[in-house]
N, C-alpha and C positions, 0 to 999 in steps of 0.2 A: 497677084500672083497667086495660085493656090502653090501652097505647101508642096513640096516635093520630098518623097519619103527618103529617108539616110538608108545609104549602102553600105552596109560594114565590109570592110576588107581587112582581113587577117594576115598575119604574118609572123616570123621569126621574132620579131621585135615588138609585138601589139596589136593594138586593131586601130583603125582610123576610119572616119564615118564621113562619107561623100554628101553633099548636098548642093543645092543650084539656087542661086540669086538671081536677081534682075540688078546690073551696073545703074547706076542713077545717071551717069554722065553718058554713057552710050546706049541704053537701052537693050545693051546685048545681055541674055543670060549666061550665068558665068558659073562653073563650078567649082568648090570650095571644099575643103577639109575640115574637121575637126579631130582631134586626138582622142575625145570620148564622147560616149552618147549624151544628149543634155537630158536633166532631170526633167521629169513631169511639172516640176514647181518651178521651172525657170520662164514662165511665161513674159515676166518684165525685163529680163536679163540681154544684153548685148555684147556681142564680141568683134572686137578689131580683125577686119581682116583685109589683107592686100588685095586687090583686083588685079586679074591677069590682064583683065579687057582695057583698063584705063592708067593702071600702075598707080592708081591712090588708094588710100585707105578708107573702107566702110564699116559702119557699125551694122551688123548684122543680128538679129533676135535668132537667137537659136532653135527657138521653139517654133515658129513659124518659116522662117529662113527669107525674111523681109525685111529691107535696110530700114533702118531711123527715118520716119518722116513718111514712108511708101503708103500711100492710100492702099484700101482696100479697092480691087478691081471686081 
Protein backbone atom coordinates (compact mmCIF):
# COMPACT_ATOMS: atom_id res chain seq x y z
CA UNK A 1 0.00 0.00 0.00
CA UNK A 2 1.39 3.37 -0.94
CA UNK A 3 1.91 5.99 1.73
CA UNK A 4 -1.13 8.09 2.36
CA UNK A 5 -0.31 11.70 3.23
CA UNK A 6 -0.78 13.02 6.71
CA UNK A 7 -3.76 15.25 7.36
CA UNK A 8 -3.28 17.80 10.12
CA UNK A 9 -6.19 18.53 12.44
CA UNK A 10 -5.69 21.57 14.67
CA UNK A 11 -7.66 22.65 17.66
CA UNK A 12 -7.52 24.36 21.01
CA UNK A 13 -5.31 21.61 22.49
CA UNK A 14 -2.81 21.24 19.63
CA UNK A 15 -2.46 19.28 16.42
CA UNK A 16 -2.98 15.64 15.45
CA UNK A 17 -2.02 13.95 12.20
CA UNK A 18 -4.24 11.34 10.56
CA UNK A 19 -2.77 8.42 8.60
CA UNK A 20 -4.09 5.24 6.98
CA UNK A 21 -2.56 1.75 7.25
CA UNK A 22 -3.64 -1.77 6.27
CA UNK A 23 -4.55 -4.05 9.19
CA UNK A 24 -2.54 -7.29 8.78
CA UNK A 25 -5.27 -9.33 10.50
CA UNK A 26 -8.34 -8.17 8.54
CA UNK A 27 -6.84 -6.56 5.41
CA UNK A 28 -8.94 -3.45 6.00
CA UNK A 29 -7.61 0.08 5.63
CA UNK A 30 -7.69 1.72 9.07
CA UNK A 31 -7.28 5.36 10.03
CA UNK A 32 -5.02 6.24 12.95
CA UNK A 33 -3.68 9.38 14.60
CA UNK A 34 -0.25 10.66 15.63
CA UNK A 35 0.12 13.54 18.03
CA UNK A 36 3.06 14.93 16.09
CA UNK A 37 4.30 14.85 12.51
CA UNK A 38 7.00 12.22 11.87
CA UNK A 39 10.48 13.61 11.32
CA UNK A 40 12.18 13.05 7.96
CA UNK A 41 14.91 10.93 9.58
CA UNK A 42 12.46 8.46 11.20
CA UNK A 43 12.44 6.02 8.26
CA UNK A 44 13.23 3.01 10.51
CA UNK A 45 11.07 4.10 13.45
CA UNK A 46 7.89 2.21 14.40
CA UNK A 47 5.10 3.20 16.76
CA UNK A 48 2.58 0.98 18.51
CA UNK A 49 -1.01 1.66 17.39
CA UNK A 50 -4.20 0.01 18.67
CA UNK A 51 -6.12 -1.13 15.60
CA UNK A 52 -9.78 -0.11 15.41
CA UNK A 53 -10.55 -2.99 13.01
CA UNK A 54 -9.26 -5.96 15.05
CA UNK A 55 -8.58 -4.41 18.48
CA UNK A 56 -4.96 -5.66 18.45
CA UNK A 57 -1.69 -3.73 18.59
CA UNK A 58 0.34 -3.18 15.42
CA UNK A 59 3.73 -1.58 14.81
CA UNK A 60 3.37 1.17 12.22
CA UNK A 61 6.28 2.82 10.39
CA UNK A 62 5.61 6.52 10.84
CA UNK A 63 7.35 7.48 7.59
CA UNK A 64 5.65 4.95 5.28
CA UNK A 65 2.41 4.07 7.07
CA UNK A 66 3.16 0.33 6.69
CA UNK A 67 2.96 -2.28 9.42
CA UNK A 68 6.10 -4.12 10.39
CA UNK A 69 6.74 -7.04 8.04
CA UNK A 70 4.39 -5.72 5.34
CA UNK A 71 5.74 -6.39 1.85
CA UNK A 72 5.85 -3.71 -0.83
CA UNK A 73 2.93 -3.97 -3.21
